[in-house]
C-alpha positions as CSV (number, residue, x, y, z in Angstrom):
1,M,-21.2,-63.7,-12.7
2,S,-19.5,-65.4,-15.9
3,Q,-21.1,-64.9,-19.2
4,P,-21.3,-67.6,-21.5
5,T,-20.2,-65.5,-24.6
6,S,-17.8,-68.1,-26.3
7,Q,-20.5,-70.3,-28.2
8,P,-22.6,-67.7,-29.3
9,S,-19.7,-65.4,-30.4
10,S,-17.8,-68.4,-32.0
11,Q,-20.6,-69.1,-34.3
12,I,-21.2,-65.7,-35.4
13,I,-17.5,-64.6,-36.0
14,D,-17.1,-68.0,-37.7
15,D,-19.7,-66.8,-40.0
16,Y,-17.9,-63.7,-40.7
17,V,-14.9,-65.2,-41.3
18,S,-16.2,-68.0,-43.9
19,L,-18.1,-65.3,-45.4
20,L,-15.2,-62.5,-45.6
21,T,-12.2,-64.8,-46.3
22,P,-12.6,-65.1,-50.0
23,R,-13.5,-61.6,-50.6
24,A,-10.6,-60.1,-48.4
25,R,-8.0,-62.4,-49.9
26,G,-5.6,-60.5,-52.0
27,A,-7.8,-57.5,-51.9
28,I,-6.9,-55.5,-48.5
29,K,-3.6,-53.7,-48.3
30,G,-2.5,-53.7,-44.5
31,V,-4.8,-54.8,-41.9
32,A,-8.5,-54.0,-41.0
33,R,-10.3,-55.4,-38.0
34,L,-14.3,-55.7,-37.7
35,D,-15.5,-55.1,-33.9
36,I,-18.8,-56.5,-33.8
37,T,-20.4,-55.2,-30.7
38,G,-20.7,-57.7,-28.0
39,E,-19.7,-60.7,-30.2
40,G,-15.9,-60.2,-30.9
41,S,-13.7,-59.3,-33.7
42,V,-12.7,-60.2,-37.2
43,M,-9.2,-59.3,-38.6
44,L,-8.8,-58.6,-42.3
45,D,-5.8,-58.8,-44.5
46,E,-4.6,-60.0,-47.8
47,N,-4.5,-63.8,-46.8
48,G,-8.4,-63.5,-45.8
49,A,-10.4,-63.1,-42.6
50,R,-9.7,-64.9,-39.2
51,A,-11.3,-64.4,-35.8
52,G,-9.1,-62.5,-33.4
53,E,-8.0,-59.1,-31.9
54,G,-5.1,-57.0,-32.8
55,A,-3.2,-54.0,-34.3
56,A,-5.1,-52.7,-37.3
57,D,-4.6,-49.9,-40.0
58,V,-8.5,-49.5,-39.8
59,V,-11.1,-50.5,-37.3
60,L,-14.9,-50.7,-38.0
61,I,-17.3,-51.0,-35.3
62,A,-21.1,-51.9,-35.2
63,R,-23.5,-54.2,-33.8
64,D,-24.1,-57.7,-35.8
65,A,-27.2,-56.5,-37.1
66,V,-25.6,-53.5,-38.9
67,F,-22.7,-55.5,-40.4
68,R,-25.4,-58.1,-41.6
69,R,-27.3,-55.4,-43.0
70,I,-24.3,-54.1,-44.8
71,L,-23.4,-57.4,-46.1
72,S,-26.7,-58.1,-47.4
73,G,-26.8,-54.7,-49.4
74,E,-29.8,-53.3,-47.4
75,Q,-27.7,-50.7,-45.5
76,N,-25.0,-48.3,-47.2
77,P,-22.1,-48.2,-45.1
78,V,-21.3,-44.5,-45.8
79,T,-24.9,-44.0,-44.3
80,A,-24.2,-46.2,-41.5
81,F,-21.3,-44.4,-40.8
82,M,-23.0,-40.8,-41.1
83,T,-26.0,-41.8,-38.9
84,G,-23.6,-43.3,-35.9
85,K,-24.4,-47.1,-36.8
86,L,-21.1,-47.6,-37.7
87,K,-18.1,-46.3,-36.0
88,V,-14.3,-45.9,-37.6
89,E,-11.4,-45.7,-36.0
90,G,-8.2,-45.1,-38.4
91,N,-7.6,-44.4,-41.9
92,A,-10.7,-43.3,-43.7
93,Q,-9.5,-44.5,-47.2
94,R,-8.8,-48.1,-45.9
95,A,-12.4,-47.8,-44.4
96,L,-13.9,-47.0,-47.7
97,K,-12.0,-50.0,-49.3
98,V,-13.0,-52.4,-46.6
99,S,-16.6,-51.2,-46.7
100,A,-16.6,-52.1,-50.3
101,I,-15.4,-55.5,-49.9
102,L,-18.2,-55.8,-47.1
103,V,-21.0,-54.7,-49.7
104,D,-19.3,-56.9,-52.3
105,A,-19.7,-59.8,-49.8
106,G,-23.4,-59.8,-49.8
């Protein structure tokens, strides 16, 4: 059974790319990836944000609702991490810098 995920995921990922590109541009050293559970991934680097997957220095993993609460300022990213809503793979210092960009984007 095929799952029709390309259209909904595409719109959700496009929203993240549009929102995060101006914030990530020039603000990220190296490469970060946001894995939005069940939706797809957004790559962040000094050039901005783009849809896709790839190697990254740090990966932040959460559901769409969690990332949206972080972006709006309703959810503190450190609290989300400590309560298991946000998972981090890789460099913790970079994760803090990326989370600061997410909060600033709200």
